[in-house]
All heavy atoms as a GROMACS GRO file, in nm:
protein
  549
    1MET      N    1  11.628  15.768  11.925
    1MET     CA    2  11.523  15.703  11.999
    1MET      C    3  11.546  15.556  12.002
    1MET      O    4  11.577  15.498  11.890
    1MET     CB    5  11.384  15.733  11.941
    1MET     CG    6  11.269  15.662  12.006
    1MET     SD    7  11.118  15.699  11.928
    1MET     CE    8  11.022  15.731  12.069
    2LEU      N    9  11.544  15.488  12.109
    2LEU     CA   10  11.572  15.346  12.121
    2LEU      C   11  11.439  15.275  12.131
    2LEU      O   12  11.358  15.306  12.222
    2LEU     CB   13  11.660  15.320  12.242
    2LEU     CG   14  11.692  15.174  12.267
    2LEU    CD1   15  11.772  15.116  12.156
    2LEU    CD2   16  11.776  15.161  12.394
    3LEU      N   17  11.419  15.176  12.044
    3LEU     CA   18  11.295  15.104  12.046
    3LEU      C   19  11.328  14.958  12.076
    3LEU      O   20  11.404  14.895  12.001
    3LEU     CB   21  11.222  15.111  11.910
    3LEU     CG   22  11.090  15.037  11.895
    3LEU    CD1   23  10.988  15.099  11.989
    3LEU    CD2   24  11.044  15.050  11.754
    4VAL      N   25  11.268  14.905  12.178
    4VAL     CA   26  11.297  14.765  12.219
    4VAL      C   27  11.165  14.691  12.204
    4VAL      O   28  11.059  14.729  12.257
    4VAL     CB   29  11.344  14.758  12.363
    4VAL    CG1   30  11.358  14.611  12.403
    4VAL    CG2   31  11.470  14.837  12.382
    5LEU      N   32  11.166  14.579  12.122
    5LEU     CA   33  11.045  14.500  12.108
    5LEU      C   34  11.060  14.377  12.199
    5LEU      O   35  11.162  14.312  12.202
    5LEU     CB   36  11.038  14.458  11.961
    5LEU     CG   37  11.019  14.564  11.863
    5LEU    CD1   38  11.021  14.511  11.720
    5LEU    CD2   39  10.894  14.640  11.886
    6ILE      N   40  10.956  14.343  12.269
    6ILE     CA   41  10.953  14.226  12.352
    6ILE      C   42  10.828  14.155  12.316
    6ILE      O   43  10.730  14.207  12.261
    6ILE     CB   44  10.958  14.255  12.502
    6ILE    CG1   45  10.840  14.348  12.540
    6ILE    CG2   46  11.092  14.322  12.536
    6ILE    CD1   47  10.826  14.362  12.690
    7GLY      N   48  10.828  14.017  12.347
    7GLY     CA   49  10.714  13.939  12.318
    7GLY      C   50  10.607  13.963  12.413
    7GLY      O   51  10.616  14.039  12.515
    8SER      N   52  10.487  13.902  12.392
    8SER     CA   53  10.379  13.919  12.482
    8SER      C   54  10.407  13.853  12.613
    8SER      O   55  10.494  13.771  12.622
    8SER     CB   56  10.250  13.865  12.420
    8SER     OG   57  10.260  13.724  12.414
    9SER      N   58  10.334  13.890  12.716
    9SER     CA   59  10.355  13.833  12.844
    9SER      C   60  10.328  13.684  12.847
    9SER      O   61  10.381  13.602  12.915
    9SER     CB   62  10.279  13.905  12.956
    9SER     OG   63  10.138  13.891  12.926
   10THR      N   64  10.224  13.642  12.761
   10THR     CA   65  10.189  13.500  12.752
   10THR      C   66  10.306  13.421  12.694
   10THR      O   67  10.344  13.318  12.743
   10THR     CB   68  10.068  13.482  12.663
   10THR    OG1   69   9.966  13.568  12.714
   10THR    CG2   70  10.025  13.338  12.658
   11ALA      N   71  10.370  13.475  12.588
   11ALA     CA   72  10.482  13.404  12.527
   11ALA      C   73  10.598  13.397  12.622
   11ALA      O   74  10.667  13.296  12.633
   11ALA     CB   75  10.528  13.477  12.397
   12LEU      N   76  10.621  13.500  12.697
   12LEU     CA   77  10.731  13.498  12.797
   12LEU      C   78  10.699  13.401  12.910
   12LEU      O   79  10.789  13.333  12.956
   12LEU     CB   80  10.752  13.637  12.853
   12LEU     CG   81  10.808  13.741  12.756
   12LEU    CD1   82  10.817  13.883  12.820
   12LEU    CD2   83  10.948  13.705  12.710
   13ASP      N   84  10.572  13.392  12.945
   13ASP     CA   85  10.537  13.295  13.055
   13ASP      C   86  10.560  13.158  13.010
   13ASP      O   87  10.602  13.066  13.077
   13ASP     CB   88  10.392  13.312  13.097
   13ASP     CG   89  10.368  13.441  13.175
   13ASP    OD1   90  10.463  13.498  13.225
   13ASP    OD2   91  10.250  13.483  13.178
   14LEU      N   92  10.529  13.125  12.877
   14LEU     CA   93  10.553  12.992  12.823
   14LEU      C   94  10.698  12.958  12.812
   14LEU      O   95  10.734  12.846  12.832
   14LEU     CB   96  10.486  12.979  12.685
   14LEU     CG   97  10.333  12.976  12.678
   14LEU    CD1   98  10.285  12.979  12.534
   14LEU    CD2   99  10.279  12.856  12.754
   15MET      N  100  10.778  13.062  12.785
   15MET     CA  101  10.921  13.034  12.778
   15MET      C  102  10.987  13.007  12.918
   15MET      O  103  11.082  12.937  12.929
   15MET     CB  104  10.996  13.158  12.713
   15MET     CG  105  10.958  13.173  12.565
   15MET     SD  106  11.026  13.323  12.494
   15MET     CE  107  11.202  13.308  12.519
   16LYS      N  108  10.926  13.066  13.019
   16LYS     CA  109  10.977  13.049  13.152
   16LYS      C  110  10.925  12.918  13.216
   16LYS      O  111  10.989  12.866  13.313
   16LYS     CB  112  10.933  13.163  13.242
   16LYS     CG  113  10.997  13.292  13.210
   16LYS     CD  114  10.942  13.399  13.304
   16LYS     CE  115  11.005  13.538  13.267
   16LYS     NZ  116  10.955  13.645  13.352
   17LYS      N  117  10.822  12.856  13.157
   17LYS     CA  118  10.768  12.735  13.214
   17LYS      C  119  10.868  12.619  13.200
   17LYS      O  120  10.925  12.597  13.093
   17LYS     CB  121  10.638  12.700  13.138
   17LYS     CG  122  10.572  12.572  13.188
   17LYS     CD  123  10.453  12.544  13.101
   17LYS     CE  124  10.405  12.395  13.135
   17LYS     NZ  125  10.317  12.349  13.032
   18HIS      N  126  10.891  12.547  13.307
   18HIS     CA  127  10.976  12.428  13.298
   18HIS      C  128  10.901  12.310  13.260
   18HIS      O  129  10.794  12.280  13.321
   18HIS     CB  130  11.048  12.411  13.437
   18HIS     CG  131  11.140  12.523  13.474
   18HIS    ND1  132  11.261  12.547  13.405
   18HIS    CD2  133  11.125  12.621  13.560
   18HIS    CE1  134  11.318  12.652  13.457
   18HIS    NE2  135  11.242  12.696  13.559
   19PRO      N  136  10.946  12.231  13.162
   19PRO     CA  137  10.867  12.114  13.125
   19PRO      C  138  10.874  12.012  13.228
   19PRO      O  139  10.968  11.994  13.301
   19PRO     CB  140  10.947  12.069  12.995
   19PRO     CG  141  11.080  12.125  13.002
   19PRO     CD  142  11.068  12.253  13.083
   20THR      N  143  10.759  11.932  13.239
   20THR     CA  144  10.758  11.827  13.334
   20THR      C  145  10.832  11.710  13.276
   20THR      O  146  10.872  11.708  13.161
   20THR     CB  147  10.607  11.784  13.354
   20THR    OG1  148  10.554  11.734  13.237
   20THR    CG2  149  10.522  11.900  13.406
   21ASP      N  150  10.855  11.612  13.365
   21ASP     CA  151  10.924  11.491  13.324
   21ASP      C  152  10.854  11.421  13.211
   21ASP      O  153  10.920  11.363  13.119
   21ASP     CB  154  10.955  11.398  13.440
   21ASP     CG  155  11.057  11.452  13.538
   21ASP    OD1  156  11.136  11.540  13.489
   21ASP    OD2  157  11.061  11.414  13.651
   22SER      N  158  10.720  11.410  13.223
   22SER     CA  159  10.647  11.342  13.116
   22SER      C  160  10.653  11.414  12.980
   22SER      O  161  10.661  11.353  12.875
   22SER     CB  162  10.501  11.326  13.162
   22SER     OG  163  10.434  11.451  13.174
   23GLU      N  164  10.653  11.556  12.989
   23GLU     CA  165  10.667  11.630  12.865
   23GLU      C  166  10.815  11.609  12.803
   23GLU      O  167  10.820  11.596  12.682
   23GLU     CB  168  10.646  11.779  12.888
   23GLU     CG  169  10.501  11.817  12.924
   23GLU     CD  170  10.488  11.956  12.962
   23GLU    OE1  171  10.588  12.018  13.015
   23GLU    OE2  172  10.373  12.010  12.948
   24LYS      N  173  10.912  11.599  12.888
   24LYS     CA  174  11.040  11.575  12.837
   24LYS      C  175  11.052  11.440  12.776
   24LYS      O  176  11.110  11.426  12.667
   24LYS     CB  177  11.147  11.585  12.959
   24LYS     CG  178  11.176  11.721  13.005
   24LYS     CD  179  11.273  11.712  13.115
   24LYS     CE  180  11.296  11.846  13.186
   24LYS     NZ  181  11.387  11.846  13.300
   25GLN      N  182  10.993  11.336  12.842
   25GLN     CA  183  11.002  11.206  12.786
   25GLN      C  184  10.928  11.189  12.659
   25GLN      O  185  10.972  11.128  12.564
   25GLN     CB  186  10.941  11.105  12.891
   25GLN     CG  187  10.963  10.958  12.856
   25GLN     CD  188  11.107  10.919  12.851
   25GLN    OE1  189  11.189  10.961  12.929
   25GLN    NE2  190  11.140  10.843  12.747
   26GLU      N  191  10.810  11.260  12.652
   26GLU     CA  192  10.734  11.259  12.525
   26GLU      C  193  10.812  11.324  12.410
   26GLU      O  194  10.815  11.270  12.299
   26GLU     CB  195  10.601  11.332  12.544
   26GLU     CG  196  10.512  11.336  12.426
   26GLU     CD  197  10.381  11.409  12.448
   26GLU    OE1  198  10.337  11.413  12.567
   26GLU    OE2  199  10.323  11.460  12.355
   27ALA      N  200  10.882  11.432  12.439
   27ALA     CA  201  10.966  11.500  12.336
   27ALA      C  202  11.085  11.414  12.293
   27ALA      O  203  11.111  11.398  12.176
   27ALA     CB  204  11.016  11.634  12.392
   28PHE      N  205  11.146  11.345  12.387
   28PHE     CA  206  11.259  11.255  12.355
   28PHE      C  207  11.209  11.138  12.276
   28PHE      O  208  11.270  11.096  12.173
   28PHE     CB  209  11.332  11.202  12.480
   28PHE     CG  210  11.419  11.303  12.546
   28PHE    CD1  211  11.411  11.322  12.683
   28PHE    CD2  212  11.514  11.373  12.475
   28PHE    CE1  213  11.496  11.412  12.742
   28PHE    CE2  214  11.598  11.465  12.530
   28PHE     CZ  215  11.588  11.486  12.668
   29ASP      N  216  11.094  11.079  12.310
   29ASP     CA  217  11.033  10.962  12.232
   29ASP      C  218  10.999  11.009  12.093
   29ASP      O  219  11.028  10.934  11.999
   29ASP     CB  220  10.912  10.910  12.303
   29ASP     CG  221  10.951  10.841  12.437
   29ASP    OD1  222  11.068  10.803  12.458
   29ASP    OD2  223  10.857  10.821  12.520
   30SER      N  224  10.949  11.125  12.077
   30SER     CA  225  10.911  11.176  11.947
   30SER      C  226  11.035  11.195  11.861
   30SER      O  227  11.047  11.156  11.742
   30SER     CB  228  10.832  11.309  11.953
   30SER     OG  229  10.810  11.360  11.832
   31PHE      N  230  11.138  11.256  11.925
   31PHE     CA  231  11.265  11.276  11.852
   31PHE      C  232  11.327  11.144  11.811
   31PHE      O  233  11.376  11.130  11.699
   31PHE     CB  234  11.366  11.357  11.944
   31PHE     CG  235  11.503  11.363  11.886
   31PHE    CD1  236  11.532  11.448  11.781
   31PHE    CD2  237  11.603  11.286  11.943
   31PHE    CE1  238  11.658  11.458  11.729
   31PHE    CE2  239  11.733  11.294  11.893
   31PHE     CZ  240  11.760  11.382  11.782
   32ARG      N  241  11.331  11.050  11.899
   32ARG     CA  242  11.396  10.922  11.875
   32ARG      C  243  11.318  10.849  11.757
   32ARG      O  244  11.374  10.789  11.673
   32ARG     CB  245  11.392  10.829  11.999
   32ARG     CG  246  11.492  10.869  12.098
   32ARG     CD  247  11.496  10.776  12.221
   32ARG     NE  248  11.583  10.835  12.327
   32ARG     CZ  249  11.544  10.863  12.442
   32ARG    NH1  250  11.419  10.832  12.487
   32ARG    NH2  251  11.628  10.905  12.535
   33GLY      N  252  11.180  10.855  11.762
   33GLY     CA  253  11.106  10.792  11.659
   33GLY      C  254  11.129  10.860  11.517
   33GLY      O  255  11.147  10.786  11.417
   34ASP      N  256  11.137  10.992  11.515
   34ASP     CA  257  11.163  11.061  11.387
   34ASP      C  258  11.299  11.033  11.342
   34ASP      O  259  11.323  11.003  11.219
   34ASP     CB  260  11.155  11.215  11.411
   34ASP     CG  261  11.012  11.266  11.435
   34ASP    OD1  262  10.920  11.183  11.408
   34ASP    OD2  263  10.991  11.375  11.476
   35LEU      N  264  11.400  11.022  11.437
   35LEU     CA  265  11.535  10.990  11.395
   35LEU      C  266  11.546  10.851  11.344
   35LEU      O  267  11.613  10.823  11.245
   35LEU     CB  268  11.630  11.009  11.519
   35LEU     CG  269  11.776  10.986  11.493
   35LEU    CD1  270  11.832  11.086  11.394
   35LEU    CD2  271  11.852  10.997  11.627
   36GLN      N  272  11.478  10.751  11.404
   36GLN     CA  273  11.478  10.612  11.362
   36GLN      C  274  11.429  10.601  11.220
   36GLN      O  275  11.482  10.535  11.134
   36GLN     CB  276  11.400  10.528  11.457
   36GLN     CG  277  11.398  10.378  11.422
   36GLN     CD  278  11.535  10.317  11.444
   36GLN    OE1  279  11.618  10.368  11.523
   36GLN    NE2  280  11.567  10.216  11.366
   37VAL      N  281  11.310  10.666  11.190
   37VAL     CA  282  11.250  10.665  11.058
   37VAL      C  283  11.352  10.729  10.956
   37VAL      O  284  11.367  10.665  10.848
   37VAL     CB  285  11.120  10.736  11.054
   37VAL    CG1  286  11.068  10.758  10.914
   37VAL    CG2  287  11.019  10.664  11.137
   38SER      N  288  11.410  10.834  10.987
   38SER     CA  289  11.511  10.900  10.897
   38SER      C  290  11.628  10.810  10.862
   38SER      O  291  11.674  10.800  10.762
   38SER     CB  292  11.555  11.038  10.952
   38SER     OG  293  11.445  11.124  10.963
   39VAL      N  294  11.681  10.746  10.975
   39VAL     CA  295  11.800  10.662  10.959
   39VAL      C  296  11.761  10.536  10.868
   39VAL      O  297  11.839  10.500  10.781
   39VAL     CB  298  11.855  10.621  11.096
   39VAL    CG1  299  11.955  10.512  11.081
   39VAL    CG2  300  11.918  10.738  11.166
   40GLU      N  301  11.649  10.476  10.899
   40GLU     CA  302  11.612  10.363  10.819
   40GLU      C  303  11.595  10.396  10.675
   40GLU      O  304  11.631  10.325  10.586
   40GLU     CB  305  11.482  10.302  10.875
   40GLU     CG  306  11.501  10.227  11.005
   40GLU     CD  307  11.365  10.179  11.065
   40GLU    OE1  308  11.261  10.196  11.004
   40GLU    OE2  309  11.374  10.116  11.174
   41LYS      N  310  11.529  10.517  10.640
   41LYS     CA  311  11.514  10.563  10.506
   41LYS      C  312  11.647  10.583  10.442
   41LYS      O  313  11.669  10.543  10.326
   41LYS     CB  314  11.427  10.685  10.503
   41LYS     CG  315  11.402  10.730  10.366
   41LYS     CD  316  11.306  10.852  10.366
   41LYS     CE  317  11.264  10.896  10.227
   41LYS     NZ  318  11.373  10.945  10.145
   42GLY      N  319  11.738  10.648  10.514
   42GLY     CA  320  11.871  10.672  10.462
   42GLY      C  321  11.944  10.547  10.432
   42GLY      O  322  12.016  10.536  10.329
   43ILE      N  323  11.935  10.447  10.519
   43ILE     CA  324  12.005  10.320  10.497
   43ILE      C  325  11.952  10.249  10.379
   43ILE      O  326  12.025  10.199  10.291
   43ILE     CB  327  11.993  10.234  10.624
   43ILE    CG1  328  12.076  10.292  10.736
   43ILE    CG2  329  12.035  10.089  10.596
   43ILE    CD1  330  12.060  10.219  10.870
   44ASP      N  331  11.816  10.246  10.368
   44ASP     CA  332  11.755  10.185  10.249
   44ASP      C  333  11.794  10.255  10.120
   44ASP      O  334  11.826  10.186  10.014
   44ASP     CB  335  11.605  10.186  10.256
   44ASP     CG  336  11.554  10.095  10.365
   44ASP    OD1  337  11.623  10.001  10.407
   44ASP    OD2  338  11.433  10.109  10.406
   45ASP      N  339  11.801  10.387  10.114
   45ASP     CA  340  11.841  10.466   9.995
   45ASP      C  341  11.988  10.431   9.963
   45ASP      O  342  12.027  10.407   9.849
   45ASP     CB  343  11.828  10.612  10.015
   45ASP     CG  344  11.685  10.658  10.016
   45ASP    OD1  345  11.593  10.578   9.967
   45ASP    OD2  346  11.656  10.769  10.058
   46HIS      N  347  12.076  10.420  10.065
   46HIS     CA  348  12.219  10.395  10.044
   46HIS      C  349  12.236  10.259   9.993
   46HIS      O  350  12.312  10.235   9.894
   46HIS     CB  351  12.294  10.414  10.176
   46HIS     CG  352  12.434  10.391  10.164
   46HIS    ND1  353  12.524  10.478  10.109
   46HIS    CD2  354  12.515  10.286  10.208
   46HIS    CE1  355  12.648  10.429  10.112
   46HIS    NE2  356  12.638  10.312  10.165
   47GLU      N  357  12.168  10.159  10.044
   47GLU     CA  358  12.181  10.017   9.998
   47GLU      C  359  12.134  10.012   9.850
   47GLU      O  360  12.201   9.943   9.771
   47GLU     CB  361  12.096   9.926  10.082
   47GLU     CG  362  12.149   9.900  10.225
   47GLU     CD  363  12.064   9.815  10.311
   47GLU    OE1  364  11.944   9.794  10.274
   47GLU    OE2  365  12.108   9.769  10.417
   48SER      N  366  12.027  10.077   9.816
   48SER     CA  367  11.977  10.077   9.682
   48SER      C  368  12.080  10.136   9.585
   48SER      O  369  12.107  10.078   9.478
   48SER     CB  370  11.847  10.151   9.670
   48SER     OG  371  11.806  10.167   9.540
   49LYS      N  372  12.141  10.246   9.618
   49LYS     CA  373  12.240  10.309   9.535
   49LYS      C  374  12.360  10.221   9.521
   49LYS      O  375  12.418  10.213   9.410
   49LYS     CB  376  12.280  10.446   9.592
   49LYS     CG  377  12.169  10.551   9.580
   49LYS     CD  378  12.207  10.681   9.646
   49LYS     CE  379  12.094  10.776   9.639
   49LYS     NZ  380  12.133  10.907   9.708
   50MET      N  381  12.410  10.163   9.630
   50MET     CA  382  12.525  10.078   9.622
   50MET      C  383  12.502   9.950   9.537
   50MET      O  384  12.585   9.905   9.467
   50MET     CB  385  12.571  10.038   9.764
   50MET     CG  386  12.623  10.154   9.849
   50MET     SD  387  12.770  10.229   9.777
   50MET     CE  388  12.700  10.387   9.712
   51THR      N  389  12.378   9.894   9.543
   51THR     CA  390  12.342   9.779   9.466
   51THR      C  391  12.353   9.816   9.313
   51THR      O  392  12.402   9.744   9.233
   51THR     CB  393  12.209   9.724   9.503
   51THR    OG1  394  12.210   9.691   9.643
   51THR    CG2  395  12.169   9.606   9.418
   52LYS      N  396  12.290   9.929   9.281
   52LYS     CA  397  12.286   9.976   9.141
   52LYS      C  398  12.428   9.998   9.096
   52LYS      O  399  12.467   9.957   8.980
   52LYS     CB  400  12.209  10.108   9.125
   52LYS     CG  401  12.055  10.087   9.142
   52LYS     CD  402  11.987  10.218   9.136
   52LYS     CE  403  11.840  10.201   9.170
   52LYS     NZ  404  11.773  10.330   9.184
   53MET      N  405  12.514  10.057   9.174
   53MET     CA  406  12.650  10.083   9.137
   53MET      C  407  12.725   9.952   9.114
   53MET      O  408  12.806   9.943   9.025
   53MET     CB  409  12.722  10.170   9.239
   53MET     CG  410  12.681  10.318   9.235
   53MET     SD  411  12.768  10.415   9.360
   53MET     CE  412  12.934  10.391   9.315
   54GLY      N  413  12.703   9.850   9.209
   54GLY     CA  414  12.766   9.724   9.196
   54GLY      C  415  12.736   9.653   9.067
   54GLY      O  416  12.825   9.603   8.999
   55PHE      N  417  12.605   9.655   9.030
   55PHE     CA  418  12.569   9.589   8.899
   55PHE      C  419  12.622   9.666   8.782
   55PHE      O  420  12.670   9.604   8.682
   55PHE     CB  421  12.418   9.580   8.889
   55PHE     CG  422  12.358   9.465   8.976
   55PHE    CD1  423  12.256   9.490   9.068
   55PHE    CD2  424  12.393   9.337   8.949
   55PHE    CE1  425  12.208   9.387   9.145
   55PHE    CE2  426  12.348   9.230   9.020
   55PHE     CZ  427  12.249   9.260   9.118
   56MET      N  428  12.631   9.801   8.795
   56MET     CA  429  12.690   9.877   8.685
   56MET      C  430  12.841   9.846   8.668
   56MET      O  431  12.885   9.816   8.552
   56MET     CB  432  12.674  10.027   8.711
   56MET     CG  433  12.727  10.117   8.602
   56MET     SD  434  12.708  10.292   8.639
   56MET     CE  435  12.829  10.311   8.773
   57PHE      N  436  12.917   9.839   8.778
   57PHE     CA  437  13.055   9.809   8.763
   57PHE      C  438  13.073   9.659   8.722
   57PHE      O  439  13.172   9.635   8.647
   57PHE     CB  440  13.134   9.836   8.897
   57PHE     CG  441  13.150   9.983   8.920
   57PHE    CD1  442  13.101  10.041   9.042
   57PHE    CD2  443  13.209  10.063   8.825
   57PHE    CE1  444  13.117  10.178   9.058
   57PHE    CE2  445  13.226  10.203   8.849
   57PHE     CZ  446  13.181  10.253   8.966
   58LEU      N  447  12.990   9.567   8.760
   58LEU     CA  448  13.003   9.433   8.714
   58LEU      C  449  12.977   9.428   8.572
   58LEU      O  450  13.052   9.359   8.498
   58LEU     CB  451  12.898   9.344   8.795
   58LEU     CG  452  12.894   9.201   8.753
   58LEU    CD1  453  13.025   9.133   8.785
   58LEU    CD2  454  12.782   9.125   8.819
   59GLY      N  455  12.882   9.496   8.516
   59GLY     CA  456  12.860   9.505   8.373
   59GLY      C  457  12.974   9.559   8.301
   59GLY      O  458  13.022   9.509   8.192
   60ILE      N  459  13.033   9.666   8.351
   60ILE     CA  460  13.153   9.728   8.283
   60ILE      C  461  13.270   9.628   8.286
   60ILE      O  462  13.339   9.609   8.184
   60ILE     CB  463  13.199   9.858   8.360
   60ILE    CG1  464  13.088   9.969   8.332
   60ILE    CG2  465  13.334   9.903   8.308
   60ILE    CD1  466  13.105  10.091   8.416
   61PHE      N  467  13.289   9.558   8.398
   61PHE     CA  468  13.402   9.465   8.410
   61PHE      C  469  13.381   9.350   8.311
   61PHE      O  470  13.474   9.310   8.235
   61PHE     CB  471  13.402   9.410   8.550
   61PHE     CG  472  13.510   9.302   8.570
   61PHE    CD1  473  13.645   9.336   8.578
   61PHE    CD2  474  13.472   9.177   8.587
   61PHE    CE1  475  13.743   9.241   8.596
   61PHE    CE2  476  13.572   9.076   8.609
   61PHE     CZ  477  13.706   9.105   8.613
   62VAL      N  478  13.261   9.296   8.304
   62VAL     CA  479  13.229   9.188   8.210
   62VAL      C  480  13.251   9.233   8.065
   62VAL      O  481  13.307   9.163   7.984
   62VAL     CB  482  13.091   9.127   8.231
   62VAL    CG1  483  13.052   9.034   8.119
   62VAL    CG2  484  13.083   9.057   8.366
   63GLY      N  485  13.207   9.356   8.040
   63GLY     CA  486  13.227   9.415   7.900
   63GLY      C  487  13.373   9.428   7.864
   63GLY      O  488  13.406   9.393   7.747
   64VAL      N  489  13.454   9.476   7.951
   64VAL     CA  490  13.593   9.495   7.933
   64VAL      C  491  13.659   9.360   7.902
   64VAL      O  492  13.741   9.338   7.810
   64VAL     CB  493  13.660   9.568   8.048
   64VAL    CG1  494  13.813   9.569   8.030
   64VAL    CG2  495  13.616   9.716   8.046
   65ILE      N  496  13.622   9.255   7.987
   65ILE     CA  497  13.688   9.124   7.972
   65ILE      C  498  13.640   9.068   7.837
   65ILE      O  499  13.719   9.003   7.767
   65ILE     CB  500  13.640   9.033   8.091
   65ILE    CG1  501  13.699   9.086   8.218
   65ILE    CG2  502  13.680   8.889   8.066
   65ILE    CD1  503  13.845   9.087   8.228
   66ALA      N  504  13.519   9.087   7.795
   66ALA     CA  505  13.460   9.033   7.676
   66ALA      C  506  13.533   9.100   7.555
   66ALA      O  507  13.567   9.028   7.462
   66ALA     CB  508  13.317   9.054   7.660
   67ILE      N  509  13.551   9.228   7.560
   67ILE     CA  510  13.620   9.298   7.454
   67ILE      C  511  13.768   9.254   7.444
   67ILE      O  512  13.816   9.230   7.335
   67ILE     CB  513  13.618   9.455   7.478
   67ILE    CG1  514  13.472   9.503   7.452
   67ILE    CG2  515  13.715   9.528   7.385
   67ILE    CD1  516  13.457   9.649   7.493
   68ALA      N  517  13.831   9.232   7.556
   68ALA     CA  518  13.971   9.189   7.563
   68ALA      C  519  13.980   9.040   7.507
   68ALA      O  520  14.074   9.004   7.440
   68ALA     CB  521  14.030   9.187   7.704
   69ALA      N  522  13.882   8.964   7.530
   69ALA     CA  523  13.881   8.822   7.481
   69ALA      C  524  13.855   8.817   7.329
   69ALA      O  525  13.905   8.727   7.258
   69ALA     CB  526  13.780   8.742   7.557
   70LEU      N  527  13.781   8.909   7.277
   70LEU     CA  528  13.748   8.907   7.135
   70LEU      C  529  13.841   8.981   7.045
   70LEU      O  530  13.845   8.962   6.917
   70LEU     CB  531  13.605   8.972   7.114
   70LEU     CG  532  13.491   8.890   7.183
   70LEU    CD1  533  13.364   8.965   7.163
   70LEU    CD2  534  13.479   8.750   7.116
   71LEU      N  535  13.928   9.068   7.095
   71LEU     CA  536  14.016   9.150   7.013
   71LEU      C  537  14.145   9.084   6.969
   71LEU      O  538  14.197   9.132   6.869
   71LEU     CB  539  14.050   9.281   7.092
   71LEU     CG  540  13.944   9.385   7.096
   71LEU    CD1  541  13.996   9.506   7.174
   71LEU    CD2  542  13.900   9.429   6.956
   72PRO      N  543  14.196   8.983   7.031
   72PRO     CA  544  14.333   8.936   6.987
   72PRO      C  545  14.334   8.897   6.848
   72PRO      O  546  14.361   8.903   6.752
   72PRO     CB  547  14.363   8.812   7.073
   72PRO     CG  548  14.262   8.804   7.176
   72PRO     CD  549  14.147   8.899   7.144
   0.00000   0.00000   0.00000
C-alpha cells in the first residue's frame, strides 16, 4: 500500500503565492539588518581576541628579553 502525505490546501496555497515587491524588499532589508549586526559583532569579537593575543605575545617577548639580559 502506498501512502502519500501532502500538506493542507491552505499551506499549498501559501507556497504558491508569489511575494509582492514590497514583501521582497522587506525580507531583503530584514536579512541585511541581521547580517550587518552579525558582522559587526564578529568584527568586535575578533578585534578583542587579537588585542588580547597581542598583549600576551608582547609580555612573552619582554619576558624572554629580560631573562636573556639577566642570565649572562
